[in-house]
C-alpha positions in Angstrom: 0.9 -16.8 -13.5 -1.9 -17.1 -11.8 -2.5 -18.9 -7.9 -5.1 -21.3 -8.0 -8.5 -20.4 -5.8 -8.5 -22.3 -2.8 -11.6 -24.9 -3.7 -14.5 -23.4 -0.5 -15.0 -25.8 1.8 -18.3 -27.2 1.7 -19.3 -28.2 5.2 -17.7 -25.4 6.7 -19.9 -22.9 5.1 -23.3 -25.0 6.1 -21.3 -24.7 9.3 -21.4 -21.7 9.6 -24.7 -20.8 8.4 -26.2 -23.1 10.9 -24.4 -21.2 13.9 -25.8 -18.3 12.6 -28.6 -19.1 11.8 -29.3 -20.3 15.3 -27.6 -16.4 17.1 -24.4 -18.0 18.0 -22.3 -16.7 15.1 -22.1 -13.0 15.6 -21.0 -10.8 13.6 -18.2 -7.7 13.9 -18.4 -4.9 15.6 -18.1 -1.7 14.4 -14.7 -1.4 16.5 -13.8 -3.9 14.7 -14.7 -3.3 11.2 -13.5 0.4 11.5 -10.1 -1.4 12.4 -10.1 -3.5 9.4 -10.8 -0.7 7.0 -8.0 1.4 8.5 -5.5 -1.6 8.3 -6.8 -1.8 5.1 -6.0 1.8 3.8 -2.7 1.5 4.8 -1.8 -1.6 2.8 -3.1 -0.3 -0.4 -1.1 3.4 0.5 1.2 0.7 1.0 0.5 -0.5 -2.5 1.1 2.8 -3.8 4.2 4.1 -2.7 5.8 0.3 -3.9 3.5 0.9 -7.7 5.1 4.7 -7.7 9.1 3.0 -7.2 8.4 0.6 -9.8 6.7 3.0 -12.4 10.2 5.2 -11.8 12.6 2.5 -12.2 11.2 1.1 -15.1 10.7 4.6 -16.9 14.5 4.9 -15.6 15.8 1.6 -17.2 13.9 2.5 -20.6 15.9 6.1 -20.3 18.7 3.4 -20.0 20.1 4.9 -16.2 20.8 3.2 -13.8 22.2 4.1 -10.1 24.6 1.6 -8.9 24.1 1.5 -5.0 21.1 1.0 -2.7 18.2 2.2 -3.8 16.0 4.3 -2.4 18.8 5.6 -0.1 19.7 9.5 1.0 21.6 8.7 -2.3 19.9 7.5 -4.5 17.0 9.9 -3.6 19.5 13.1 -4.5 20.8 10.7 -7.5 17.2 11.1 -8.8 16.7 14.6 -8.4 19.2 15.9 -10.0 18.7 14.2 -13.3 18.5 16.0 -16.2 16.8 13.5 -18.7 17.6 14.5 -23.1 14.4 15.0 -23.7 12.4 17.8 -22.2 8.4 15.8 -22.5 10.7 12.9 -20.4 11.6 15.1 -17.9 8.3 16.4 -17.5 7.0 12.8 -16.8 10.0 12.2 -15.3 9.1 14.8 -12.1 5.5 13.6 -13.0 6.9 10.4 -11.3 8.4 11.8 -9.0 6.0 14.3 -7.7 3.0 11.5 -7.5 5.6 9.0 -5.5 7.0 12.4 -2.9 2.5 12.5 -2.8 2.2 8.9 -1.8 5.0 8.7 1.1 3.5 11.3 2.7 -0.3 9.7 2.8 0.7 6.1 3.8 2.9 8.0 7.7 -0.8 9.6 8.4 -2.5 5.4 7.7 -0.6 4.6 10.0 -0.9 7.5 12.6 -5.2 6.6 11.9 -4.3 2.6 13.3 -2.9 3.6 15.9 -5.3 7.1 17.0 -7.9 4.1 16.9 -5.9 0.7 18.4 -5.6 2.8 21.5 -9.0 4.5 21.2 -10.7 0.7 20.7 -8.4 -1.1 23.3 -8.8 1.4 26.1 -5.6 2.7 26.3 -3.1 5.7 26.2 
């Protein structure tokens, strides 16, 4: 179900245009733009991890495999690693999905660290 788009507030856009034209509205600094890019990239990395997990869960459901405990816990991961599927092609696809998840989970912390480094640089904190 699509969510309705918010209508553009015309008085606000006109007011912003006037502020910009008179020089009262300044753009974002380079530091602020770089922070925004890092935050968006980190958000995309989080979404990639979530999609990889959903892909694995959907694949397992199609293979009629269910884990009864807490998803994505240590035990669940061990259960995933020990799955042997009936058909070799299924096993290859499943391992590919697991490898993709591992890759995405390794990318996500690097974005967290980049954000921390950049925020310290721009705020002057160490």
